[in-house]
C-alpha positions in Angstrom: 0.0 0.0 0.0 1.5 3.3 -1.0 1.4 6.4 -3.1 0.3 6.3 -6.7 -0.9 8.9 -9.1 -3.9 10.6 -7.6 -3.8 8.6 -4.4 -2.5 9.6 -0.9 -2.4 7.2 2.0 -2.7 8.3 5.7 -2.2 5.9 8.6 -4.1 7.1 11.6 -1.6 5.5 14.0 1.6 6.5 12.3 1.0 9.9 10.6 1.5 12.9 13.0 -1.6 14.8 13.7 -1.7 18.7 13.9 -2.9 21.0 16.6 -6.7 21.4 16.2 -7.9 25.0 15.6 -10.9 24.7 13.3 -13.3 26.4 15.8 -10.8 29.3 16.4 -8.2 28.9 19.2 -5.9 25.9 19.4 -7.5 23.2 21.6 -4.5 21.3 22.9 -6.6 18.3 24.0 -7.6 17.7 20.4 -5.7 17.1 17.1 -6.5 16.6 13.5 -5.1 15.1 10.3 -6.3 16.9 7.2 -6.9 14.3 4.4 -8.8 16.4 1.8 -10.1 19.2 3.9 -9.8 22.7 2.4 -9.9 25.6 5.0 -11.0 28.1 2.3 -14.1 26.2 1.2 -14.7 24.5 4.6 -15.1 21.2 2.8 -13.3 17.9 2.8 -12.3 15.1 5.1 -10.1 14.8 8.2 -9.3 12.5 11.1 -9.9 14.0 14.5 -8.5 12.7 17.8 -9.9 13.9 21.1 -8.0 13.1 24.4 -10.1 11.9 27.4 -12.1 14.8 28.8 -11.8 17.0 25.6 -14.7 19.3 24.8 -15.3 21.0 21.5 -16.3 24.7 21.3 -19.9 25.2 20.4 -20.1 25.8 16.7 -22.6 26.1 13.8 -22.1 24.2 10.6 -22.2 26.2 7.3 -22.6 22.9 5.4 -23.2 19.3 6.2 -21.0 17.7 8.9 -20.8 13.9 9.1 -18.5 11.7 11.1 -17.8 8.1 11.8 -16.7 7.1 15.3 -13.7 4.8 14.7 -12.7 4.4 18.4 -13.9 5.5 21.8 -16.9 7.5 22.9 -18.5 10.9 22.0 -21.4 12.6 23.8 -23.3 15.4 22.0 -24.7 18.5 23.6 -28.2 16.9 23.7 -26.9 13.9 25.7 -26.8 11.5 22.7 -24.0 9.0 23.1 -22.0 7.6 20.1 -19.5 4.8 19.9 -17.4 2.8 17.4 -19.4 2.3 14.2 -21.8 5.1 14.7 -22.1 7.4 11.7 -23.6 10.8 12.6 -25.0 13.3 10.1 -25.7 17.0 10.8 -27.6 19.3 8.4 -26.2 22.7 7.6 -27.1 25.2 10.3 -26.9 22.7 13.1 -25.3 24.2 16.3 -23.8 21.9 18.9 -20.8 20.8 20.8 -19.5 17.4 21.9 -17.2 15.9 24.4 -15.5 12.6 25.2 -15.1 10.8 28.4 -12.4 8.2 27.4 -11.1 9.8 24.2 -12.0 9.1 20.6 -10.9 9.0 17.0 -13.3 10.2 14.3 -13.4 10.4 10.5 -15.0 13.7 9.7 -16.6 14.7 6.4 -17.7 18.4 5.9 -19.4 19.3 2.6 -22.2 21.4 1.1 -25.1 20.3 -1.0 -25.1 21.7 -4.5 -27.9 24.0 -5.3 -30.4 23.0 -8.0 -28.6 25.4 -10.4 -25.2 23.9 -9.6 -26.5 20.3 -9.9 -28.1 21.2 -13.3 -24.8 22.7 -14.5 -23.0 19.4 -13.6 -25.3 17.2 -15.7 -24.1 16.4 -19.3 
């Protein structure tokens, strides 16, 4: 398994993660690994690691946010609990924050639905 034209490989256990700052200030109890995430558009995929006791800053999503819990636990602001294998999808405009008791690893996908005009323009 390796690099090929148009393909990049990230190993969640061997690739160094970066300081997490997507909600503003650096949150030292969290880290992330941008895979295809683009800060300018606010879209793409990244891995996110939260240390035990980490809490995200409350935030509102400009577009869709979806994540798959790969390891650990995550509790959302409404008390919903998620664990390994849970895939969670938030619509644009959703406001929330989350925390973890024992730590977690997430695969996060942020994207925006295309408007009817954009979708029409993409059709052949």
